[in-house]
PDBQT receptor file of N, H, CA, C and O in Angstrom, charges set to zero:
ATOM      1  N   MET A   1       0.859  -1.185   0.000  1.00  0.00    +0.000 N 
ATOM      2  CA  MET A   1       0.000   0.000   0.000  1.00  0.00    +0.000 C 
ATOM      3  C   MET A   1       0.898   1.238   0.000  1.00  0.00    +0.000 C 
ATOM      4  O   MET A   1       1.915   1.291   0.691  1.00  0.00    +0.000 OA
ATOM      5  N   ASN A   2       0.505   2.202  -0.771  1.00  0.00    +0.000 N 
ATOM      6  H   ASN A   2      -0.321   2.160  -1.332  1.00  0.00    +0.000 HD
ATOM      7  CA  ASN A   2       1.301   3.419  -0.891  1.00  0.00    +0.000 C 
ATOM      8  C   ASN A   2       0.435   4.625  -0.522  1.00  0.00    +0.000 C 
ATOM      9  O   ASN A   2      -0.389   5.069  -1.322  1.00  0.00    +0.000 OA
ATOM     10  N   MET A   3       0.623   5.150   0.680  1.00  0.00    +0.000 N 
ATOM     11  H   MET A   3       1.292   4.790   1.330  1.00  0.00    +0.000 HD
ATOM     12  CA  MET A   3      -0.193   6.275   1.149  1.00  0.00    +0.000 C 
ATOM     13  C   MET A   3       0.035   7.538   0.321  1.00  0.00    +0.000 C 
ATOM     14  O   MET A   3      -0.868   8.363   0.182  1.00  0.00    +0.000 OA
ATOM     15  N   ILE A   4       1.228   7.688  -0.220  1.00  0.00    +0.000 N 
ATOM     16  H   ILE A   4       1.961   7.018  -0.107  1.00  0.00    +0.000 HD
ATOM     17  CA  ILE A   4       1.503   8.871  -1.040  1.00  0.00    +0.000 C 
ATOM     18  C   ILE A   4       0.618   8.875  -2.278  1.00  0.00    +0.000 C 
ATOM     19  O   ILE A   4       0.069   9.912  -2.649  1.00  0.00    +0.000 OA
ATOM     20  N   THR A   5       0.478   7.720  -2.918  1.00  0.00    +0.000 N 
ATOM     21  H   THR A   5       0.924   6.877  -2.616  1.00  0.00    +0.000 HD
ATOM     22  CA  THR A   5      -0.381   7.606  -4.105  1.00  0.00    +0.000 C 
ATOM     23  C   THR A   5      -1.825   7.913  -3.732  1.00  0.00    +0.000 C 
ATOM     24  O   THR A   5      -2.504   8.668  -4.427  1.00  0.00    +0.000 OA
ATOM     25  N   TYR A   6      -2.289   7.328  -2.637  1.00  0.00    +0.000 N 
ATOM     26  H   TYR A   6      -1.737   6.714  -2.073  1.00  0.00    +0.000 HD
ATOM     27  CA  TYR A   6      -3.659   7.554  -2.177  1.00  0.00    +0.000 C 
ATOM     28  C   TYR A   6      -3.906   9.032  -1.882  1.00  0.00    +0.000 C 
ATOM     29  O   TYR A   6      -4.887   9.610  -2.350  1.00  0.00    +0.000 OA
ATOM     30  N   LYS A   7      -3.017   9.635  -1.108  1.00  0.00    +0.000 N 
ATOM     31  H   LYS A   7      -2.221   9.166  -0.727  1.00  0.00    +0.000 HD
ATOM     32  CA  LYS A   7      -3.186  11.050  -0.741  1.00  0.00    +0.000 C 
ATOM     33  C   LYS A   7      -3.122  11.948  -1.974  1.00  0.00    +0.000 C 
ATOM     34  O   LYS A   7      -3.872  12.918  -2.077  1.00  0.00    +0.000 OA
ATOM     35  N   GLY A   8      -2.233  11.630  -2.901  1.00  0.00    +0.000 N 
ATOM     36  H   GLY A   8      -1.624  10.842  -2.818  1.00  0.00    +0.000 HD
ATOM     37  CA  GLY A   8      -2.133  12.419  -4.132  1.00  0.00    +0.000 C 
ATOM     38  C   GLY A   8      -3.412  12.348  -4.949  1.00  0.00    +0.000 C 
ATOM     39  O   GLY A   8      -3.888  13.361  -5.460  1.00  0.00    +0.000 OA
ATOM     40  N   CYS A   9      -3.962  11.155  -5.070  1.00  0.00    +0.000 N 
ATOM     41  H   CYS A   9      -3.576  10.331  -4.655  1.00  0.00    +0.000 HD
ATOM     42  CA  CYS A   9      -5.213  10.989  -5.815  1.00  0.00    +0.000 C 
ATOM     43  C   CYS A   9      -6.357  11.719  -5.127  1.00  0.00    +0.000 C 
ATOM     44  O   CYS A   9      -7.173  12.368  -5.781  1.00  0.00    +0.000 OA
ATOM     45  N   LYS A  10      -6.412  11.610  -3.813  1.00  0.00    +0.000 N 
ATOM     46  H   LYS A  10      -5.750  11.083  -3.281  1.00  0.00    +0.000 HD
ATOM     47  CA  LYS A  10      -7.485  12.272  -3.056  1.00  0.00    +0.000 C 
ATOM     48  C   LYS A  10      -7.416  13.785  -3.241  1.00  0.00    +0.000 C 
ATOM     49  O   LYS A  10      -8.442  14.438  -3.428  1.00  0.00    +0.000 OA
ATOM     50  N   THR A  11      -6.223  14.332  -3.188  1.00  0.00    +0.000 N 
ATOM     51  H   THR A  11      -5.389  13.802  -3.036  1.00  0.00    +0.000 HD
ATOM     52  CA  THR A  11      -6.040  15.769  -3.391  1.00  0.00    +0.000 C 
ATOM     53  C   THR A  11      -6.472  16.179  -4.801  1.00  0.00    +0.000 C 
ATOM     54  O   THR A  11      -7.162  17.184  -4.975  1.00  0.00    +0.000 OA
ATOM     55  N   LYS A  12      -6.066  15.403  -5.798  1.00  0.00    +0.000 N 
ATOM     56  H   LYS A  12      -5.506  14.587  -5.657  1.00  0.00    +0.000 HD
ATOM     57  CA  LYS A  12      -6.451  15.705  -7.182  1.00  0.00    +0.000 C 
ATOM     58  C   LYS A  12      -7.963  15.740  -7.340  1.00  0.00    +0.000 C 
ATOM     59  O   LYS A  12      -8.507  16.620  -8.007  1.00  0.00    +0.000 OA
ATOM     60  N   ILE A  13      -8.641  14.772  -6.721  1.00  0.00    +0.000 N 
ATOM     61  H   ILE A  13      -8.200  14.057  -6.179  1.00  0.00    +0.000 HD
ATOM     62  CA  ILE A  13     -10.096  14.704  -6.830  1.00  0.00    +0.000 C 
ATOM     63  C   ILE A  13     -10.743  15.866  -6.093  1.00  0.00    +0.000 C 
ATOM     64  O   ILE A  13     -11.635  16.520  -6.633  1.00  0.00    +0.000 OA
ATOM     65  N   GLU A  14     -10.309  16.130  -4.873  1.00  0.00    +0.000 N 
ATOM     66  H   GLU A  14      -9.584  15.599  -4.435  1.00  0.00    +0.000 HD
ATOM     67  CA  GLU A  14     -10.913  17.199  -4.072  1.00  0.00    +0.000 C 
ATOM     68  C   GLU A  14     -10.729  18.571  -4.704  1.00  0.00    +0.000 C 
ATOM     69  O   GLU A  14     -11.588  19.442  -4.562  1.00  0.00    +0.000 OA
ATOM     70  N   LYS A  15      -9.614  18.769  -5.402  1.00  0.00    +0.000 N 
ATOM     71  H   LYS A  15      -8.916  18.062  -5.517  1.00  0.00    +0.000 HD
ATOM     72  CA  LYS A  15      -9.325  20.074  -6.005  1.00  0.00    +0.000 C 
ATOM     73  C   LYS A  15      -9.616  20.114  -7.506  1.00  0.00    +0.000 C 
ATOM     74  O   LYS A  15      -9.262  21.073  -8.192  1.00  0.00    +0.000 OA
ATOM     75  N   ASN A  16     -10.266  19.057  -8.004  1.00  0.00    +0.000 N 
ATOM     76  H   ASN A  16     -10.553  18.278  -7.447  1.00  0.00    +0.000 HD
ATOM     77  CA  ASN A  16     -10.615  18.967  -9.429  1.00  0.00    +0.000 C 
ATOM     78  C   ASN A  16      -9.407  19.214 -10.325  1.00  0.00    +0.000 C 
ATOM     79  O   ASN A  16      -9.477  20.000 -11.270  1.00  0.00    +0.000 OA
ATOM     80  N   MET A  17      -8.302  18.540 -10.027  1.00  0.00    +0.000 N 
ATOM     81  H   MET A  17      -8.245  17.901  -9.260  1.00  0.00    +0.000 HD
ATOM     82  CA  MET A  17      -7.061  18.726 -10.761  1.00  0.00    +0.000 C 
ATOM     83  C   MET A  17      -6.904  17.678 -11.869  1.00  0.00    +0.000 C 
ATOM     84  O   MET A  17      -5.860  17.038 -11.987  1.00  0.00    +0.000 OA
ATOM     85  N   TYR A  18      -7.941  17.518 -12.664  1.00  0.00    +0.000 N 
ATOM     86  H   TYR A  18      -8.789  18.038 -12.568  1.00  0.00    +0.000 HD
ATOM     87  CA  TYR A  18      -7.935  16.590 -13.787  1.00  0.00    +0.000 C 
ATOM     88  C   TYR A  18      -8.906  17.122 -14.826  1.00  0.00    +0.000 C 
ATOM     89  O   TYR A  18      -9.784  17.923 -14.506  1.00  0.00    +0.000 OA
ATOM     90  N   GLU A  19      -8.752  16.680 -16.076  1.00  0.00    +0.000 N 
ATOM     91  H   GLU A  19      -8.039  16.029 -16.336  1.00  0.00    +0.000 HD
ATOM     92  CA  GLU A  19      -9.591  17.224 -17.146  1.00  0.00    +0.000 C 
ATOM     93  C   GLU A  19     -10.955  16.550 -17.233  1.00  0.00    +0.000 C 
ATOM     94  O   GLU A  19     -11.981  17.218 -17.355  1.00  0.00    +0.000 OA
ATOM     95  N   MET A  20     -10.956  15.221 -17.171  1.00  0.00    +0.000 N 
ATOM     96  H   MET A  20     -10.122  14.678 -17.073  1.00  0.00    +0.000 HD
ATOM     97  CA  MET A  20     -12.214  14.487 -17.336  1.00  0.00    +0.000 C 
ATOM     98  C   MET A  20     -12.354  13.426 -16.242  1.00  0.00    +0.000 C 
ATOM     99  O   MET A  20     -11.362  12.857 -15.786  1.00  0.00    +0.000 OA
ATOM    100  N   GLN A  21     -13.582  13.173 -15.835  1.00  0.00    +0.000 N 
ATOM    101  H   GLN A  21     -14.388  13.635 -16.206  1.00  0.00    +0.000 HD
ATOM    102  CA  GLN A  21     -13.842  12.167 -14.811  1.00  0.00    +0.000 C 
ATOM    103  C   GLN A  21     -13.317  10.806 -15.252  1.00  0.00    +0.000 C 
ATOM    104  O   GLN A  21     -12.738  10.072 -14.451  1.00  0.00    +0.000 OA
ATOM    105  N   GLU A  22     -13.517  10.469 -16.518  1.00  0.00    +0.000 N 
ATOM    106  H   GLU A  22     -13.988  11.066 -17.169  1.00  0.00    +0.000 HD
ATOM    107  CA  GLU A  22     -13.074   9.172 -17.034  1.00  0.00    +0.000 C 
ATOM    108  C   GLU A  22     -11.554   9.030 -16.943  1.00  0.00    +0.000 C 
ATOM    109  O   GLU A  22     -11.041   7.945 -16.667  1.00  0.00    +0.000 OA
ATOM    110  N   GLU A  23     -10.845  10.125 -17.176  1.00  0.00    +0.000 N 
ATOM    111  H   GLU A  23     -11.262  11.006 -17.400  1.00  0.00    +0.000 HD
ATOM    112  CA  GLU A  23      -9.386  10.123 -17.082  1.00  0.00    +0.000 C 
ATOM    113  C   GLU A  23      -8.931   9.799 -15.660  1.00  0.00    +0.000 C 
ATOM    114  O   GLU A  23      -8.025   8.990 -15.459  1.00  0.00    +0.000 OA
ATOM    115  N   MET A  24      -9.557  10.427 -14.693  1.00  0.00    +0.000 N 
ATOM    116  H   MET A  24     -10.292  11.084 -14.857  1.00  0.00    +0.000 HD
ATOM    117  CA  MET A  24      -9.193  10.200 -13.295  1.00  0.00    +0.000 C 
ATOM    118  C   MET A  24      -9.586   8.793 -12.872  1.00  0.00    +0.000 C 
ATOM    119  O   MET A  24      -8.845   8.142 -12.136  1.00  0.00    +0.000 OA
ATOM    120  N   GLN A  25     -10.744   8.314 -13.325  1.00  0.00    +0.000 N 
ATOM    121  H   GLN A  25     -11.346   8.843 -13.923  1.00  0.00    +0.000 HD
ATOM    122  CA  GLN A  25     -11.171   6.960 -12.977  1.00  0.00    +0.000 C 
ATOM    123  C   GLN A  25     -10.201   5.928 -13.545  1.00  0.00    +0.000 C 
ATOM    124  O   GLN A  25      -9.894   4.935 -12.885  1.00  0.00    +0.000 OA
ATOM    125  N   THR A  26      -9.722   6.157 -14.749  1.00  0.00    +0.000 N 
ATOM    126  H   THR A  26      -9.971   6.964 -15.285  1.00  0.00    +0.000 HD
ATOM    127  CA  THR A  26      -8.736   5.252 -15.340  1.00  0.00    +0.000 C 
ATOM    128  C   THR A  26      -7.455   5.238 -14.512  1.00  0.00    +0.000 C 
ATOM    129  O   THR A  26      -6.851   4.183 -14.317  1.00  0.00    +0.000 OA
ATOM    130  N   MET A  27      -7.044   6.396 -14.030  1.00  0.00    +0.000 N 
ATOM    131  H   MET A  27      -7.534   7.253 -14.189  1.00  0.00    +0.000 HD
ATOM    132  CA  MET A  27      -5.851   6.483 -13.194  1.00  0.00    +0.000 C 
ATOM    133  C   MET A  27      -6.056   5.666 -11.912  1.00  0.00    +0.000 C 
ATOM    134  O   MET A  27      -5.155   4.940 -11.490  1.00  0.00    +0.000 OA
ATOM    135  N   LEU A  28      -7.217   5.780 -11.302  1.00  0.00    +0.000 N 
ATOM    136  H   LEU A  28      -7.948   6.370 -11.645  1.00  0.00    +0.000 HD
ATOM    137  CA  LEU A  28      -7.515   5.004 -10.095  1.00  0.00    +0.000 C 
ATOM    138  C   LEU A  28      -7.496   3.509 -10.396  1.00  0.00    +0.000 C 
ATOM    139  O   LEU A  28      -6.972   2.719  -9.611  1.00  0.00    +0.000 OA
ATOM    140  N   ASP A  29      -8.072   3.123 -11.541  1.00  0.00    +0.000 N 
ATOM    141  H   ASP A  29      -8.498   3.765 -12.179  1.00  0.00    +0.000 HD
ATOM    142  CA  ASP A  29      -8.087   1.714 -11.941  1.00  0.00    +0.000 C 
ATOM    143  C   ASP A  29      -6.668   1.168 -12.064  1.00  0.00    +0.000 C 
ATOM    144  O   ASP A  29      -6.376   0.072 -11.585  1.00  0.00    +0.000 OA
ATOM    145  N   VAL A  30      -5.795   1.929 -12.702  1.00  0.00    +0.000 N 
ATOM    146  H   VAL A  30      -6.032   2.819 -13.091  1.00  0.00    +0.000 HD
ATOM    147  CA  VAL A  30      -4.407   1.497 -12.900  1.00  0.00    +0.000 C 
ATOM    148  C   VAL A  30      -3.685   1.372 -11.559  1.00  0.00    +0.000 C 
ATOM    149  O   VAL A  30      -2.980   0.391 -11.324  1.00  0.00    +0.000 OA
ATOM    150  N   PHE A  31      -3.858   2.354 -10.686  1.00  0.00    +0.000 N 
ATOM    151  H   PHE A  31      -4.431   3.151 -10.877  1.00  0.00    +0.000 HD
ATOM    152  CA  PHE A  31      -3.210   2.293  -9.379  1.00  0.00    +0.000 C 
ATOM    153  C   PHE A  31      -3.714   1.103  -8.558  1.00  0.00    +0.000 C 
ATOM    154  O   PHE A  31      -2.939   0.454  -7.856  1.00  0.00    +0.000 OA
ATOM    155  N   TYR A  32      -5.008   0.823  -8.652  1.00  0.00    +0.000 N 
ATOM    156  H   TYR A  32      -5.637   1.350  -9.223  1.00  0.00    +0.000 HD
ATOM    157  CA  TYR A  32      -5.577  -0.308  -7.924  1.00  0.00    +0.000 C 
ATOM    158  C   TYR A  32      -5.043  -1.629  -8.484  1.00  0.00    +0.000 C 
ATOM    159  O   TYR A  32      -4.609  -2.496  -7.726  1.00  0.00    +0.000 OA
ATOM    160  N   MET A  33      -5.075  -1.776  -9.785  1.00  0.00    +0.000 N 
ATOM    161  H   MET A  33      -5.428  -1.071 -10.401  1.00  0.00    +0.000 HD
ATOM    162  CA  MET A  33      -4.609  -3.013 -10.407  1.00  0.00    +0.000 C 
ATOM    163  C   MET A  33      -3.108  -3.219 -10.187  1.00  0.00    +0.000 C 
ATOM    164  O   MET A  33      -2.644  -4.357 -10.116  1.00  0.00    +0.000 OA
ATOM    165  N   GLY A  34      -2.366  -2.151 -10.081  1.00  0.00    +0.000 N 
ATOM    166  H   GLY A  34      -2.742  -1.226 -10.139  1.00  0.00    +0.000 HD
ATOM    167  CA  GLY A  34      -0.934  -2.239  -9.850  1.00  0.00    +0.000 C 
ATOM    168  C   GLY A  34      -0.552  -2.377  -8.386  1.00  0.00    +0.000 C 
ATOM    169  O   GLY A  34       0.631  -2.457  -8.056  1.00  0.00    +0.000 OA
ATOM    170  N   GLY A  35      -1.544  -2.404  -7.508  1.00  0.00    +0.000 N 
ATOM    171  H   GLY A  35      -2.506  -2.339  -7.776  1.00  0.00    +0.000 HD
ATOM    172  CA  GLY A  35      -1.278  -2.572  -6.083  1.00  0.00    +0.000 C 
ATOM    173  C   GLY A  35      -0.786  -1.313  -5.387  1.00  0.00    +0.000 C 
ATOM    174  O   GLY A  35      -0.254  -1.375  -4.279  1.00  0.00    +0.000 OA
ATOM    175  N   ARG A  36      -0.966  -0.165  -6.041  1.00  0.00    +0.000 N 
ATOM    176  H   ARG A  36      -1.399  -0.115  -6.941  1.00  0.00    +0.000 HD
ATOM    177  CA  ARG A  36      -0.505   1.089  -5.434  1.00  0.00    +0.000 C 
ATOM    178  C   ARG A  36      -1.501   1.639  -4.413  1.00  0.00    +0.000 C 
ATOM    179  O   ARG A  36      -1.123   2.403  -3.525  1.00  0.00    +0.000 OA
ATOM    180  N   ILE A  37      -2.780   1.249  -4.541  1.00  0.00    +0.000 N 
ATOM    181  H   ILE A  37      -3.086   0.629  -5.263  1.00  0.00    +0.000 HD
ATOM    182  CA  ILE A  37      -3.800   1.610  -3.555  1.00  0.00    +0.000 C 
ATOM    183  C   ILE A  37      -4.593   0.348  -3.225  1.00  0.00    +0.000 C 
ATOM    184  O   ILE A  37      -4.688  -0.569  -4.041  1.00  0.00    +0.000 OA
ATOM    185  N   THR A  38      -5.156   0.313  -2.025  1.00  0.00    +0.000 N 
ATOM    186  H   THR A  38      -5.079   1.058  -1.363  1.00  0.00    +0.000 HD
ATOM    187  CA  THR A  38      -5.930  -0.844  -1.583  1.00  0.00    +0.000 C 
ATOM    188  C   THR A  38      -7.345  -0.790  -2.161  1.00  0.00    +0.000 C 
ATOM    189  O   THR A  38      -7.756   0.218  -2.736  1.00  0.00    +0.000 OA
ATOM    190  N   GLN A  39      -8.072  -1.879  -2.002  1.00  0.00    +0.000 N 
ATOM    191  H   GLN A  39      -7.739  -2.698  -1.535  1.00  0.00    +0.000 HD
ATOM    192  CA  GLN A  39      -9.460  -1.917  -2.470  1.00  0.00    +0.000 C 
ATOM    193  C   GLN A  39     -10.296  -0.872  -1.732  1.00  0.00    +0.000 C 
ATOM    194  O   GLN A  39     -11.104  -0.177  -2.348  1.00  0.00    +0.000 OA
ATOM    195  N   ASP A  40     -10.105  -0.758  -0.421  1.00  0.00    +0.000 N 
ATOM    196  H   ASP A  40      -9.448  -1.322   0.080  1.00  0.00    +0.000 HD
ATOM    197  CA  ASP A  40     -10.852   0.239   0.361  1.00  0.00    +0.000 C 
ATOM    198  C   ASP A  40     -10.554   1.655  -0.127  1.00  0.00    +0.000 C 
ATOM    199  O   ASP A  40     -11.466   2.470  -0.262  1.00  0.00    +0.000 OA
ATOM    200  N   GLN A  41      -9.288   1.947  -0.389  1.00  0.00    +0.000 N 
ATOM    201  H   GLN A  41      -8.547   1.285  -0.279  1.00  0.00    +0.000 HD
ATOM    202  CA  GLN A  41      -8.906   3.272  -0.883  1.00  0.00    +0.000 C 
ATOM    203  C   GLN A  41      -9.500   3.507  -2.265  1.00  0.00    +0.000 C 
ATOM    204  O   GLN A  41      -9.999   4.595  -2.551  1.00  0.00    +0.000 OA
ATOM    205  N   TYR A  42      -9.449   2.495  -3.121  1.00  0.00    +0.000 N 
ATOM    206  H   TYR A  42      -9.043   1.611  -2.888  1.00  0.00    +0.000 HD
ATOM    207  CA  TYR A  42     -10.018   2.595  -4.471  1.00  0.00    +0.000 C 
ATOM    208  C   TYR A  42     -11.511   2.918  -4.398  1.00  0.00    +0.000 C 
ATOM    209  O   TYR A  42     -11.994   3.812  -5.093  1.00  0.00    +0.000 OA
ATOM    210  N   GLU A  43     -12.229   2.192  -3.559  1.00  0.00    +0.000 N 
ATOM    211  H   GLU A  43     -11.836   1.467  -2.994  1.00  0.00    +0.000 HD
ATOM    212  CA  GLU A  43     -13.669   2.418  -3.429  1.00  0.00    +0.000 C 
ATOM    213  C   GLU A  43     -13.958   3.811  -2.883  1.00  0.00    +0.000 C 
ATOM    214  O   GLU A  43     -14.867   4.487  -3.365  1.00  0.00    +0.000 OA
ATOM    215  N   GLU A  44     -13.200   4.244  -1.888  1.00  0.00    +0.000 N 
ATOM    216  H   GLU A  44     -12.462   3.695  -1.497  1.00  0.00    +0.000 HD
ATOM    217  CA  GLU A  44     -13.392   5.584  -1.309  1.00  0.00    +0.000 C 
ATOM    218  C   GLU A  44     -13.157   6.664  -2.357  1.00  0.00    +0.000 C 
ATOM    219  O   GLU A  44     -13.955   7.593  -2.482  1.00  0.00    +0.000 OA
ATOM    220  N   LEU A  45     -12.068   6.548  -3.110  1.00  0.00    +0.000 N 
ATOM    221  H   LEU A  45     -11.420   5.794  -3.009  1.00  0.00    +0.000 HD
ATOM    222  CA  LEU A  45     -11.745   7.557  -4.107  1.00  0.00    +0.000 C 
ATOM    223  C   LEU A  45     -12.758   7.564  -5.256  1.00  0.00    +0.000 C 
ATOM    224  O   LEU A  45     -13.088   8.624  -5.788  1.00  0.00    +0.000 OA
ATOM    225  N   THR A  46     -13.246   6.388  -5.633  1.00  0.00    +0.000 N 
ATOM    226  H   THR A  46     -12.978   5.527  -5.201  1.00  0.00    +0.000 HD
ATOM    227  CA  THR A  46     -14.249   6.308  -6.697  1.00  0.00    +0.000 C 
ATOM    228  C   THR A  46     -15.550   6.977  -6.269  1.00  0.00    +0.000 C 
ATOM    229  O   THR A  46     -16.175   7.688  -7.055  1.00  0.00    +0.000 OA
ATOM    230  N   VAL A  47     -15.956   6.748  -5.023  1.00  0.00    +0.000 N 
ATOM    231  H   VAL A  47     -15.448   6.170  -4.385  1.00  0.00    +0.000 HD
ATOM    232  CA  VAL A  47     -17.172   7.386  -4.497  1.00  0.00    +0.000 C 
ATOM    233  C   VAL A  47     -16.979   8.903  -4.460  1.00  0.00    +0.000 C 
ATOM    234  O   VAL A  47     -17.881   9.649  -4.841  1.00  0.00    +0.000 OA
ATOM    235  N   LEU A  48     -15.830   9.357  -4.010  1.00  0.00    +0.000 N 
ATOM    236  H   LEU A  48     -15.097   8.751  -3.701  1.00  0.00    +0.000 HD
ATOM    237  CA  LEU A  48     -15.527  10.790  -3.957  1.00  0.00    +0.000 C 
ATOM    238  C   LEU A  48     -15.555  11.407  -5.348  1.00  0.00    +0.000 C 
ATOM    239  O   LEU A  48     -16.118  12.484  -5.545  1.00  0.00    +0.000 OA
ATOM    240  N   LEU A  49     -14.956  10.732  -6.297  1.00  0.00    +0.000 N 
ATOM    241  H   LEU A  49     -14.499   9.857  -6.137  1.00  0.00    +0.000 HD
ATOM    242  CA  LEU A  49     -14.937  11.230  -7.681  1.00  0.00    +0.000 C 
ATOM    243  C   LEU A  49     -16.346  11.325  -8.243  1.00  0.00    +0.000 C 
ATOM    244  O   LEU A  49     -16.707  12.324  -8.864  1.00  0.00    +0.000 OA
ATOM    245  N   THR A  50     -17.135  10.295  -8.026  1.00  0.00    +0.000 N 
ATOM    246  H   THR A  50     -16.842   9.483  -7.521  1.00  0.00    +0.000 HD
ATOM    247  CA  THR A  50     -18.515  10.286  -8.518  1.00  0.00    +0.000 C 
ATOM    248  C   THR A  50     -19.345  11.373  -7.851  1.00  0.00    +0.000 C 
ATOM    249  O   THR A  50     -20.134  12.048  -8.512  1.00  0.00    +0.000 OA
ATOM    250  N   ALA A  51     -19.171  11.544  -6.552  1.00  0.00    +0.000 N 
ATOM    251  H   ALA A  51     -18.530  10.995  -6.015  1.00  0.00    +0.000 HD
ATOM    252  CA  ALA A  51     -19.922  12.553  -5.808  1.00  0.00    +0.000 C 
ATOM    253  C   ALA A  51     -19.600  13.961  -6.293  1.00  0.00    +0.000 C 
ATOM    254  O   ALA A  51     -20.487  14.812  -6.352  1.00  0.00    +0.000 OA
ATOM    255  N   ASN A  52     -18.339  14.215  -6.640  1.00  0.00    +0.000 N 
ATOM    256  H   ASN A  52     -17.619  13.523  -6.592  1.00  0.00    +0.000 HD
ATOM    257  CA  ASN A  52     -17.954  15.536  -7.159  1.00  0.00    +0.000 C 
ATOM    258  C   ASN A  52     -18.697  15.864  -8.438  1.00  0.00    +0.000 C 
ATOM    259  O   ASN A  52     -19.032  17.024  -8.677  1.00  0.00    +0.000 OA
ATOM    260  N   HIS A  53     -18.959  14.865  -9.261  1.00  0.00    +0.000 N 
ATOM    261  H   HIS A  53     -18.686  13.923  -9.067  1.00  0.00    +0.000 HD
ATOM    262  CA  HIS A  53     -19.605  15.123 -10.541  1.00  0.00    +0.000 C 
ATOM    263  C   HIS A  53     -21.120  15.120 -10.439  1.00  0.00    +0.000 C 
ATOM    264  O   HIS A  53     -21.799  15.721 -11.272  1.00  0.00    +0.000 OA
ATOM    265  N   GLU A  54     -21.651  14.460  -9.439  1.00  0.00    +0.000 N 
ATOM    266  H   GLU A  54     -21.099  13.972  -8.762  1.00  0.00    +0.000 HD
ATOM    267  CA  GLU A  54     -23.102  14.502  -9.220  1.00  0.00    +0.000 C 
ATOM    268  C   GLU A  54     -23.513  15.833  -8.625  1.00  0.00    +0.000 C 
ATOM    269  O   GLU A  54     -24.618  16.312  -8.879  1.00  0.00    +0.000 OA
ATOM    270  N   ALA A  55     -22.632  16.438  -7.834  1.00  0.00    +0.000 N 
ATOM    271  H   ALA A  55     -21.734  16.049  -7.629  1.00  0.00    +0.000 HD
ATOM    272  CA  ALA A  55     -22.922  17.714  -7.184  1.00  0.00    +0.000 C 
ATOM    273  C   ALA A  55     -22.812  18.884  -8.170  1.00  0.00    +0.000 C 
ATOM    274  O   ALA A  55     -23.399  19.945  -7.958  1.00  0.00    +0.000 OA
ATOM    275  N   ALA A  56     -22.056  18.674  -9.242  1.00  0.00    +0.000 N 
ATOM    276  H   ALA A  56     -21.579  17.813  -9.415  1.00  0.00    +0.000 HD
ATOM    277  CA  ALA A  56     -21.814  19.766 -10.193  1.00  0.00    +0.000 C 
ATOM    278  C   ALA A  56     -22.998  20.027 -11.085  1.00  0.00    +0.000 C 
ATOM    279  O   ALA A  56     -22.946  20.915 -11.936  1.00  0.00    +0.000 OA
TER     280      ALA A  56
């Protein structure tokens, strides 16, 4: 587990530091599949990403 990767992704999502939701979701998928973030972290970040776009 890499907390730096998790924290970096969380910051990017919270500050909308990406161009498209699909782009960020793909990044999360790659980090999860590569073992850089845990399943719990992946699920949390995916929910956060989705919530940001539902609120907009």
